[in-house]
TIVEX-624211 format. One record per residue (C-alpha): y, x, z; residue in three letters. Coordinates in steps of 0.05 Angstrom, whole numbers, plus 5000, padded with zeros to 4 digits. Each point is the difference from the previous one (the first is absolute). Layout:
YXZALA;...
//
This chain:
232329752014MET;498849604937SER;495349405001LYS;495450364951PHE;499450625044LYS;498849575062PHE;494449614966LEU;496950644974SER;499850325069LEU;497249365030LEU;494349984948ILE;498550745011LEU;499749895075GLY;495249414993LEU;495650414954LEU;499950585048PHE;498249555059PHE;494549634962SER;496850654978CYS;500050295070GLY;494649545027SER;494849504978ASN;497549485049SER;496149594949ASP;492649915016LYS;498550134926ASN;503450684996SER;500250314930SER;498150675031TYR;494749845053PHE;494849495018LYS;496649865067LEU;492649874990LYS;494449845049THR;492950214986SER;496949494951GLU;506649625005ASN;497549705065LYS;505149555034SER;496149705058GLU;497650385061PHE;497449885070LYS;501450325067LEU;496350665007GLY;499950144925GLU;503750564964THR;505049914944ILE;498950524946GLU;506150074956ALA;503950474954SER;506750084965ILE;499350014925GLU;505250474969ASN;501149644934ILE;505150484969LYS;497350635032ASP;506350115041ARG;500850565051LYS;499049685068ILE;503550305060ASP;497049545053SER;497149315013ILE;501349615064ARG;494849475015LEU;500949375041TYR;495149455019PHE;502149355034GLN;507150295001GLN;497850585043GLU;500350734978TYR;493250324986LEU;501150704973LYS;503350434947THR;496250294941LEU;502450654969LYS;494950164947THR;494549485002ALA;500849314968THR;493749695028ALA;499749755071PHE;496249535047SER;502349515055VAL;495449795056SER;501049275021ILE;499850045076GLU;497349435043LYS;507049835024ASP;503149984930ALA;503849384980LYS;496249524957LEU;502049604939GLY;504450224942ARG;502250725014GLN;503950514959ALA;497650694980LEU;506150394977GLU;501550694972ALA;506950324993ILE;499650554948ILE;505150564994TYR;499850334931SER;504950384957GLU;506049785041GLY;498149264998LYS;496749525048ILE;494849484981ASP;497449475049THR;493549674980ILE;495749525040ASN;493949564998ASP;498649395043HIS;493049985029LEU;496349475040LYS;497150235066ILE;494749555032TYR;496450005066SER;493250335001ASN;496949455042THR;498649274982ALA;502749475048PRO;495349715053GLU;498449264991ALA;501549545059TYR;499149275015THR;502449565058TYR;497949525054LYS;504649445024VAL;500850035076ILE;505349465010ASN;504249524960GLU;507249815017TYR;504849504969PRO;505050274949HIS;505949634970ASN;497849784931SER;507250024976ARG;500750745018ALA;499550424936TYR;497950615039THR;502850674978GLN;499850425063GLY;496349945067LEU;500350465061GLU;498850005075PHE;504850275052HIS;497949965073LYS;495049444985ASP;505349584963THR;498949864927LEU;505750074949TYR;499849744929GLU;504250064938SER;499649454947THR;502249984928GLY;502849564944HIS;507349934981TYR;503349475043GLY;494549985053SER;499050735021SER;499950125075SER;498650455058LEU;495849695055ARG;497650155070LYS;493349665013LEU;495149815054ASP;493250244976LEU;495549485032LYS;504149384984SER;503450244936GLY;506549735029GLU;506450304972VAL;503850265061LEU;506250254962GLU;502049974927LYS;505450304956ILE;501149734930MET;502050524948LEU;505749904951ASP;497749624938GLU;501250624958SER;494550375037TYR;492449974990PHE;496950245065GLY;494650534998GLU;496650485049GLY;502250165071LEU;498950525053THR;502550145071ILE;502150685027LEU;504650235056ASN;501849295020ASN;502349844929LYS;496749544950LEU;500550184927TYR;498949484945GLN;499750134925LEU;502549564944THR;496549994933TRP;504650174942ARG;506750025036GLU;499550755018LYS;502049825071THR;496450055067GLY;502249615061LEU;500450285071ILE;499449585064TYR;500650135074ASN;493249835028LEU;502749765068ASP;505449534973THR;496349834935PHE;506750074964LYS;501450384936GLN;504050635012THR;500250334932GLY;497050154933THR;497250614963PHE;499450154926SER;494150234959TYR;500750634960ASN;494850184948LYS;494749495019SER;499349444950LYS;499749395046GLU;498549785071GLY;492849805015TRP;496850245065GLY;502150395063LEU;496550345058CYS;501250595046ASN;496250535038ASP;504850045058GLY;504250544966GLU;500449854926LYS;500549354960ILE;495649884939TYR;502249544943LYS;496349734940SER;503849784938ASP;494749704954GLY;498550664965THR;494850525017GLU;505150335047LYS;500649915075ILE;506750275023TRP;501350375065ILE;506649805033LEU;504050365053ASP;499749565062ALA;507450125017GLU;503449974932THR;494749594961LEU;500850514943ALA;494150084954GLU;497950725015LYS;493550054962ASP;494249594973TYR;492550054986PHE;495849644948GLN;493949585015VAL;493650204965VAL;492449985004THR;495250504970ASN;500849674931THR;506649634995LYS;507349945022ILE;501549325033TYR;506249585009SER;502349305024LYS;499450155075PHE;503549425034ASN;499449955075GLU;499250655040LEU;497450115071GLU;499150645040TRP;493150005032VAL;497750605041GLU;502750534954GLY;498749654934LYS;504049514957ILE;496649344987TYR;502949714936ALA;498949324968ASN;499450024924THR;504049434971TYR;495649454970GLN;493650335022PHE;495849795061PRO;499650715026SER;503550505045VAL;500150754986SER;499650525055ILE;504650564979ILE;500650715026ASN;507650105009PRO;499450764993LYS;498249994926ASN;499349274977GLY;492449984994ALA;496849325007ILE;494650145051GLU;497349295006GLY;500649304971VAL;498949375042ILE;497249424960ASP;503149355026PHE;496849544950ARG;497849355032GLY;505749985050LEU;504049524956HIS;494249515004ASP;501149915075LEU;506949704990LEU;500849255007THR;505849984950ASN;496650434946LYS;500149444948ASP;507649965006GLU;501150744987LEU;502150344936ASP;494250494986PRO;504750494966LYS;505550045052ASN;497449725066ASP;495550605012VAL;497850465056LEU;506250355028ASN;501550165072GLY;496850545043ILE;501750085074ALA;496850505048TYR;501149945075ASN;499450715028PRO;499749735071ASN;493649594987THR;497450394939LYS;499349354963LYS;501549884926LEU;502749354970TYR;500849774928VAL;502849394965THR;502949804933GLY;505949684965LYS;500349275022ASN;493250055034TRP;499149525058ASP;495950505040LYS;500750705027LEU;493550385013PHE;498150515051GLU;494950444965VAL;495250565015GLU;499150524945ILE;493150314986MET;496850424946LYS;496149644947LYS;
//
């Protein structure tokens, strides 16, 4: 076969393939439109939408998807509605239509924002007890296991994993991380301790009994390593974005995620995570607050205002107001007590949470 004939066949093949389907959101044939071009909705509302047939093509069928789940197939109608159920995922979600017409396939989509239909409850706190905390510990993760407190600290060159005595603040055991790692969140499940690193795309695995590192795991699609917690079966991981990832407890693979939202906004920068009686408590980096998140859909159901806690520190004048902030939540399920601290804070506080 001559070079000219080969190139001609190749070009014809590419043209045939490109004409067979169109996955561009801005299709030249069709457009997906919501009523009044509305792009923000709340749980319980209905999305009214239609397919605009720009070139008046003969449509064979339209397959509709919302949040990557099949809804239904339209044969003649081009208008449709989607009810947003109470268990629908929140945040940025895709509404998609696959249109079969005149032997061709067009895929068009629109990204909508789905919010909670309930505003978060406002909470405050009462300090019950104060305990010493190492002021050189740049706290990134904090968790109880059988009444023993474990802590992960950050900074390149000084990151560590620690086992602590709550009442005295004494470091019972300590592992220094390699200088290439910036320590982040931690969680304990099935006699293993998991510790994140920040930008290194690597998690560290330890045997809880021997307190020795036994392996590592890699991140997949998550951006960075921020916070960790678990519900006894699944592990939850924050990465600095609005997403909280759900990890398989055996393989540490990122299986799914949800986005964190209120009734008006999508939120990000969730640093330290803690599982507390069916909810995720999440510190928001550089803010003196903790969000109470529903792990089923990502709705922020409450916000705990911890302003004033910083004023109780005896080393507050030595702290960097931008970086040495509230970070560290530990819940002891045996005693039902909640503890919080911050980066380089010299105190750890047992607190009682109450509605404002």
